N, C-alpha and C positions, 0 to 999 in steps of 0.2 A: 573390557579387560582388564582380567582380576588377574591382583601376581600377588603370588608367600614365598616369605622369604621365613629361612630355616633362624636368622633373630636378627635384634636391630646395630644399625651405625657401631661400627667399636668393641663388636662384641663380639666373640666363632661361636659356631657350634661345637656342641659335646660330641666327641663320634668314638665308638669304640671302637677298636682296630681290626678283629676282626666280623661284627657286625654291618660296621655304615655310623650314622649320627640316629639321631639317636630321630630328627627330625622327616625323616625316609624312612625307617621303620615304624614310625607310628603311625606314619600317611597311612602309607601301601596298606601295615591293619586296619585302619581305620575305613580303607577305602573297599578295600576286598568281603568287611560285614557291612556298610552301611550302605555306599555308592546303588544297590536296588529301591530304596527306599530315602533318601534323604536331597534334598541341594548340592550344588559345588559349597555354596559357602555354611550352607550348616557346616556337612564335612568337615573345614576347613576350621571355624569356633568347632569341633569337637575334637581334633588331631592340638590346635594352643589347647584347652583343657586336658587335654589329661598329657600334654608336655609339660606342663604346669604345676599336674601330681603328682608327674615322675623328675622333676627338678628339685622339687621339696622332698620326694622319697632318696633320693640321691646325691643329694649337694645341694648347692644354691639354685641347680639349675643350667650357667651359663660360666663362662670365662671369659673372664677380661682381656681383650686381646688388641694391636691396634690394626685399624682399614682402612 
């Protein structure tokens, strides 16, 4: 079984009110572009890398929250 989370415990994921969370946006984009030639683990690693880069470009990538 493989689980994927948008963030780690104690944090909340960034979400744009109109477009939704960065995680889901990036997940869909990566799967649409690469699902034919990459395995699921590679796809999820690509999602993680793209989110890391996006977070650095936008802000720090996470907002401290309570969970």
